[in-house]
FITI-864786 format. One record per residue: residue in three letters; residue number from 1; y, x, z of N, C-alpha, C, O, CB in turn. Coordinates in steps of 0.05 Angstrom, whole numbers, plus 32768, in hexadecimal, padded with zeros to 4 digits. Glycine has a CB too. Example, Ala and Ser with C-alpha at 12.3 -4.5 7.8 and 13.67 -1.06 7.14 Angstrom:
2
- Ala/1/7F8E/8108/809C/7FA6/80F6/809C/7FBE/8108/809C/7FBE/811D/80A9/7FA7/80E2/80B5;
- Ser/2/7FD3/8101/808E/7FEB/8111/808F/8001/8102/809D/8017/810C/80A1/7FF4/811A/8072;
//
This chain:
116
- Met/1/86CC/86EB/894F/86C0/86FA/8946/869F/86F4/894A/8696/86EC/895F/86CB/870F/894F;
- Phe/2/868B/86FB/892E/866D/86FE/8932/866B/8717/8927/8677/8724/8916/8659/86E8/8923;
- Arg/3/8657/871A/8939/8643/872D/892B/8641/8734/8905/8639/8722/88F6/8625/8721/8936;
- Pro/4/8649/874D/88FD/8640/874E/88DF/8625/8745/88D7/8610/8752/88DB/8642/8769/88D5;
- Gly/5/8625/8731/88CB/8602/8731/88C0/85F1/8719/88CB/85DA/8713/88C8/85EF/874F/88CD;
- Thr/6/860D/8708/88DF/8605/86EF/88F2/85EF/86D8/88DA/85F4/86DE/88C2/862A/86DB/88FF;
- Asp/7/85E3/86CB/88DB/85DD/86B3/88CC/85F3/869A/88DF/85ED/8692/88F6/85B5/86AD/88CC;
- Glu/8/860A/8691/88D4/8612/8677/88D1/8607/8663/88D9/8614/8652/88E6/8615/8673/88C0;
- Thr/9/85E9/865E/88D0/85DC/8640/88D5/85CA/864C/88EC/85B9/863B/88EF/85C9/862E/88B6;
- Asn/10/85C5/8661/88FE/85BF/8668/890E/85BE/8681/8926/85AD/8690/8930/85B5/8662/8907;
- Val/11/85E2/8679/892A/85EF/868A/893D/85E0/868D/8957/85D7/8678/895F/860A/867F/8942;
- Gln/12/85D9/86A5/8969/85CA/86A9/897A/85EC/86B6/898F/8600/86C0/8984/85AA/86BE/896F;
- Tyr/13/85E6/86B2/89AC/85F4/86BE/89BE/8604/86D7/89B8/861D/86DB/89B8/85E5/86C1/89D0;
- Glu/14/85F1/86E9/89B2/85FB/8706/89A3/860B/8715/898D/8613/872B/8985/85EC/870D/899E;
- Asp/15/8609/86FD/8987/8616/86FB/8964/8636/86F8/8968/8648/86FE/8959/8609/86D9/8950;
- Val/16/8635/86EE/8981/8657/86DD/8990/8668/86F2/8999/8660/86F8/89B0/8653/86C6/89B1;
- Leu/17/867E/8702/8991/8688/8723/8998/86A2/8717/899E/86A9/8702/8991/8687/8741/897C;
- Cys/18/86B4/8723/89B2/86CD/8722/89C0/86D9/872A/899D/86C9/8731/898B/86D2/873A/89E0;
- Asn/19/86EB/8727/899B/86FF/8736/8987/870E/8750/8992/8716/8763/8984/8717/8722/897E;
- Phe/20/870F/874E/89A6/8723/8763/89B7/8710/8777/89C1/871D/878C/89C1/8735/8756/89D4;
- Cys/21/86FD/877D/89C7/86ED/8793/89D4/86D6/878A/89C1/86C8/879E/89C6/86E8/8793/89F8;
- Arg/22/86C9/877E/89B1/86AE/8784/899D/868D/877D/89AA/8677/877D/899F/86B0/87A9/8995;
- Arg/23/8695/8778/89C7/867B/8766/89D1/8672/8758/89D2/8681/8745/89CE/8674/8761/89DD;
- Ala/24/865F/8752/89D5/864E/873C/89D3/864C/872A/89E7/864B/8734/89FE/8638/8744/89D0;
- Trp/25/864A/870F/89E7/8650/86F9/89F6/8634/86F1/8A0B/8620/86E5/8A01/8659/86E0/89DE;
- Asp/26/8635/86F7/8A27/8620/86F1/8A23/8621/86DD/8A3E/8624/86E7/8A54/860D/8708/8A1E;
- Pro/27/861E/86BD/8A3C/8625/86A0/8A48/8615/86A8/8A69/8617/8699/8A7C/8613/8680/8A31;
- Asp/28/8605/86C3/8A6B/85FF/86B4/8A88/8610/86C9/8A9B/860E/86CC/8AB4/85DA/86B2/8A91;
- Asp/29/861C/86D2/8A8E/8634/86EC/8A99/8649/86DE/8AA6/865E/86E6/8A9E/8644/86FF/8A7F;
- Pro/30/864C/86C5/8AC0/8662/86B6/8ACB/8681/86D7/8AC4/8696/86D4/8AB8/8656/86AA/8AFA;
- Ala/31/8679/86EB/8ACD/868F/86F0/8ACD/869C/86FD/8AB7/86AC/870F/8AB9/8691/86FB/8AE0;
- Arg/32/8694/86F1/8A9D/8696/8701/8A85/869F/86E3/8A73/8691/86E9/8A60/8675/8714/8A7B;
- Pro/33/86A8/86D2/8A6D/86AB/86C1/8A5E/86B1/86C0/8A4A/86B6/86D7/8A45/86B2/86B8/8A64;
- Leu/34/86B6/86B3/8A36/86C1/86B6/8A16/86D7/8699/8A11/86D9/8683/8A1A/86A1/86B5/89FC;
- Ile/35/86E1/86A5/8A02/86F7/8686/89FA/86FA/8690/89E1/86FF/86A7/89DA/871A/867E/8A0D;
- Glu/36/86F8/8674/89CE/86FC/8677/89B6/870E/8666/89A8/8714/864E/89A9/86E6/8677/89AC;
- Gly/37/8716/867D/899B/8734/8675/8984/8731/866F/896C/871A/8672/8964/874A/868A/897D;
- His/38/8744/8665/895A/873F/8660/893E/872F/8671/8932/8727/8687/8939/8754/865F/8930;
- His/39/8729/8660/8919/870D/8674/8906/86FD/868A/890B/86FC/86A0/88FF/8715/8681/88F0;
- Gly/40/86EA/867D/8925/86E0/8690/892F/86E9/86A7/8942/86DF/86BD/8944/86D9/8697/891F;
- Ser/41/86FA/869F/894E/8708/86BB/8957/86F8/86B7/897A/86F2/86A2/8984/8736/86BA/8956;
- His/42/86F6/86C9/8982/86EA/86CC/89A6/8705/86E0/89AF/8714/86EF/89A3/86C1/86E3/89AD;
- Leu/43/86FF/86D4/89D1/870E/86EF/89E3/86FD/86DE/89FC/86F7/86C7/8A02/873C/86F4/89E7;
- Cys/44/86F6/8705/8A09/86E7/8704/8A23/86F9/8701/8A37/8710/870A/8A37/86D7/871A/8A28;
- Gly/45/86EE/86F5/8A49/86FE/8703/8A67/86FA/8713/8A68/86E8/8705/8A6E/86FB/86FE/8A81;
- Glu/46/86F6/872B/8A68/86FB/8747/8A6B/871C/8749/8A63/8730/8745/8A71/86E6/875A/8A57;
- Cys/47/8718/8753/8A46/872F/874E/8A35/8749/8737/8A37/875F/8740/8A31/8723/8749/8A1E;
- Leu/48/8748/871A/8A40/875F/870A/8A45/8766/871C/8A63/877D/8726/8A61/8757/86E2/8A48;
- Ser/49/875D/8722/8A78/8767/8733/8A8C/8778/8747/8A88/8790/8747/8A8E/8756/873E/8A97;
- Leu/50/8769/875B/8A79/877B/8768/8A6D/8796/876C/8A62/87A9/877A/8A68/8773/876A/8A63;
- Ala/51/8791/8759/8A4E/87B5/873F/8A3F/87C3/8732/8A51/87DB/8735/8A4E/87AE/871D/8A2B;
- Tyr/52/87BB/8725/8A63/87C7/8719/8A7A/87D7/872E/8A8D/87EE/8729/8A93/87B0/870C/8A8B;
- Leu/53/87CD/8742/8A95/87D5/8754/8AAF/87F1/8768/8A99/8807/876E/8AA1/87AF/876D/8ABF;
- Ala/54/87E1/876D/8A7B/87F8/8771/8A6F/881A/876A/8A64/8830/8776/8A63/87EF/8773/8A66;
- Ile/55/8810/8753/8A5D/881E/873C/8A5A/8830/8730/8A70/8849/8733/8A6F/880B/872A/8A55;
- Val/56/8826/8724/8A81/883A/8710/8A95/883B/872D/8AA6/8851/8737/8AA8/8829/86EB/8AA7;
- His/57/8827/873A/8AB3/8833/8748/8AD2/883C/8767/8ACD/8841/8772/8AE2/8817/8749/8AEF;
- Glu/58/883F/8775/8AB8/8846/878C/8AAD/885C/8785/8A9D/886F/8794/8AA0/8831/879A/8AA1;
- Gly/59/8861/876F/8A86/887A/8776/8A7A/886B/8785/8A60/887D/8795/8A5A/8890/878B/8A90;
- Lys/60/885A/8788/8A51/884F/8794/8A3E/884E/8788/8A1F/883F/8774/8A1E/8838/8798/8A47;
- Ser/61/8857/878D/8A0B/884B/877B/89F8/8848/8795/89E4/8852/87AC/89E4/885E/875E/89EE;
- Asp/62/8839/878A/89D4/882D/87A4/89B8/883A/878B/8998/8834/878C/8980/87F1/87AA/89B8;
- His/63/884F/8774/89A8/885C/8766/898C/885B/8778/8976/885D/8790/897D/887C/875D/898F;
- Gln/64/8858/8773/895D/8862/8781/894A/8867/8767/8933/8856/8756/8930/884D/879A/8941;
- Pro/65/887C/8766/8928/8891/874F/8917/886A/8742/88FB/8858/8750/88F2/88BE/876E/88FA;
- Glu/66/886D/8722/88F8/885A/871F/88E6/883A/8724/88ED/8828/871C/88DE/8862/872F/88D4;
- Gln/67/8837/8732/8906/881A/873E/8909/880C/871A/891B/8815/8711/8930/881A/8767/8924;
- Ala/68/87FE/8712/8910/87F1/86F8/891B/87DE/86FB/8930/87CB/870B/8932/87E4/86EA/8905;
- Cys/69/87E4/86EC/893D/87CF/86EC/8963/87A9/86E6/8950/87A1/86D7/893E/87DF/86B9/8987;
- Thr/70/879F/86F6/895E/8787/86F2/8949/877C/86D7/8955/876C/86CF/8944/876E/870C/8948;
- Met/71/877C/86C5/896A/8779/86AA/897F/8784/8698/8969/8775/868A/895B/878E/86A9/89A1;
- Cys/72/879C/8698/8966/87AD/867C/8965/87BE/8683/8943/87D0/8676/893A/87C8/8679/8987;
- Leu/73/87B3/8695/8939/87B9/869F/891F/87D1/869D/8912/87D4/86A2/88FA/87A9/8696/8910;
- Glu/74/87E2/8695/8922/87FD/86A3/8924/880D/86B5/892C/8808/86C1/8940/8805/869C/892A;
- Ala/75/8822/86BA/891D/8835/86CE/891E/884C/86C5/8933/8861/86BB/892C/8840/86D4/8901;
- Arg/76/8843/86C9/894E/8863/86C3/895F/8870/86D8/895F/886A/86EF/8957/8864/86B9/897F;
- Glu/77/8888/86CC/896D/8899/86DF/8979/8899/86EF/8993/88A4/8705/8994/88AC/86D5/8979;
- Asp/78/888B/86E2/89AB/8884/86EE/89BF/8878/86F8/89C4/8866/86F8/89B3/8882/86E9/89CA;
- Glu/79/8872/870B/89DC/8863/8724/89E2/8849/8718/89CF/8845/8702/89C4/885C/872B/8A07;
- Ser/80/883D/872C/89D0/881B/8739/89CC/880A/8749/89D6/8817/8754/89E8/8817/8743/89BA;
- Trp/81/87F8/8751/89D7/87E2/8764/89E6/87D0/8770/89C3/87C6/8762/89B2/87C7/8749/8A02;
- Arg/82/87D1/878A/89C5/87C5/878C/89B4/87A7/87A4/89C1/87AA/87B9/89CD/87DB/8795/899E;
- Ser/83/878D/8796/89BA/8779/87A9/89C0/8780/87BD/89BE/8789/87C6/89A9/8766/87A8/89B6;
- Pro/84/877C/87CB/89D4/8773/87ED/89DA/875D/87FC/89C9/8758/8813/89C7/8767/87F0/89F9;
- Glu/85/8755/87EC/89C0/8734/87FC/89A8/8737/87EE/898F/872E/87FA/897C/870C/87F2/89B4;
- Phe/86/8744/87D1/898A/873D/87C9/896B/875D/87BF/8966/8764/87A8/896B/871F/87AC/8966;
- Ser/87/876C/87D3/895D/8790/87C6/8958/8791/87B1/8948/87A4/87A2/894E/87A6/87D9/8948;
- Asp/88/8782/87A7/8933/8783/878D/8929/877A/8772/893D/8780/875A/8938/8770/878F/8910;
- Ala/89/8771/8778/894D/8775/8760/895F/878B/8766/8974/8790/877A/8980/8759/8759/896F;
- Val/90/8798/874A/8975/87B1/873F/8984/87AF/8725/898C/87A6/8711/8982/87C9/8741/8975;
- Leu/91/87BD/872B/89A6/87B9/870F/89B9/87D4/8703/89BB/87E1/8716/89C4/87AD/8715/89D9;
- Cys/92/87E8/86EC/89B9/87F5/86E5/89BF/87FC/86DC/89DF/87EB/86D2/89ED/87F4/86DA/89AF;
- Arg/93/8815/86E1/89E8/881B/86D9/8A04/880F/86BC/8A08/8800/86B9/8A1B/883B/86D9/8A09;
- Arg/94/8819/869C/89ED/8813/868B/89F6/87EA/8689/89F9/87DE/867F/8A0B/8825/8679/89E5;
- Cys/95/87DE/8696/89E1/87C6/8696/89E7/87BE/86A4/8A03/87AC/8698/8A0F/87BB/86A1/89D3;
- Val/96/87C6/86B6/8A0B/87BB/86C4/8A28/87C4/86AC/8A3B/87B4/86A5/8A4C/87CC/86E7/8A32;
- Lys/97/87D5/86A3/8A3A/87DB/868C/8A4C/87C0/8675/8A4F/87AF/8672/8A60/87F6/867E/8A3F;
- Gln/98/87C6/8669/8A37/87B9/8656/8A34/8795/8656/8A38/8787/8643/8A3E/87C3/8651/8A1B;
- Ser/99/878A/8675/8A30/877C/8681/8A39/8775/8685/8A56/875E/8688/8A5E/8780/8691/8A2F;
- Ala/100/8782/8684/8A5E/877E/8686/8A7F/8778/866D/8A83/8762/8666/8A8C/8797/868F/8A92;
- Thr/101/878D/865B/8A7D/8788/8646/8A8E/8775/862F/8A80/8770/8619/8A8A/87A4/863A/8A96;
- Ala/102/876A/8638/8A68/874B/862C/8A62/8735/863F/8A78/8725/8633/8A87/8742/8633/8A3B;
- Leu/103/8737/8658/8A77/8726/8666/8A82/8725/8659/8AAF/8711/8653/8ABD/8736/868B/8A77;
- Glu/104/873D/8659/8AB5/8736/8653/8AC3/872A/863B/8ACD/871A/863F/8ADF/8742/8659/8AC8;
- Lys/105/872D/8625/8AC6/8722/860A/8ACA/86FD/8602/8ABB/86EF/85ED/8ABD/873C/85F7/8AB9;
- Asp/106/86F9/8613/8AB3/86DC/8617/8AA0/86D0/861F/8AC3/86DB/862F/8AD3/86DA/8639/8A7E;
- Lys/107/86B9/860F/8AC9/86AC/8607/8AE3/8690/8620/8ADE/867F/862A/8AED/86A2/85DE/8AE3;
- Asp/108/8697/8623/8AC7/8678/8638/8AC6/8682/8653/8AC0/8673/8661/8AB3/865D/862F/8AAB;
- Tyr/109/8699/865B/8AC9/86A0/8673/8AD1/86B3/867C/8AE2/86C6/866C/8AE6/86A3/867D/8AC0;
- Thr/110/86B3/8695/8AEF/86C6/869D/8B02/86D8/86A9/8AFD/86E1/86B3/8B11/86C0/86A8/8B12;
- Trp/111/86E5/86AE/8AE8/86F4/86B2/8AE0/8710/86AD/8AEF/8713/8696/8AF4/86EE/86AA/8ACE;
- Lys/112/8728/86C1/8AF9/873E/86B9/8B04/875C/86C6/8AF4/8756/86D8/8AE5/873B/86C1/8B21;
- Arg/113/876E/86C3/8AF5/8786/86D0/8AEC/878E/86E5/8B00/8797/86E4/8B17/879B/86BC/8AE7;
- Pro/114/8789/86FD/8AEC/878C/8711/8AFD/87AD/8710/8B0D/87C1/8706/8B03/8786/872B/8AEC;
- Ser/115/87AA/871C/8B25/87C5/871D/8B3D/87C7/874A/8B2B/87B8/875B/8B22/87B2/8714/8B77;
- Ala/116/87EE/8743/8B32/87F9/8754/8B2A/87ED/876E/8B37/87F6/8784/8B30/8812/874F/8B2D;
//
């Protein structure tokens, strides 16, 4: 997501926010990467770690039928994680796994899948 009032012809790093915690992206912080989903959605590494722990290791799910994932925009039947701060921000299991794979491969960041 983008900070309200962002000039779409001149987007700055601080205008890019994680949809799940609403914190601005800092590209100089290798421990806090950001991955982009559909239609300008974004997920930071910290929120991805929380979602990964909840879904993959703890088997938790905040799935609600017909609620679309913020990242892929699909209403999937698999497990999902809901932001503890913003209930409209939901991440499906597939996007958790795909985001984890993508961030681990990105040499600009030090993000790793959290262990149980």
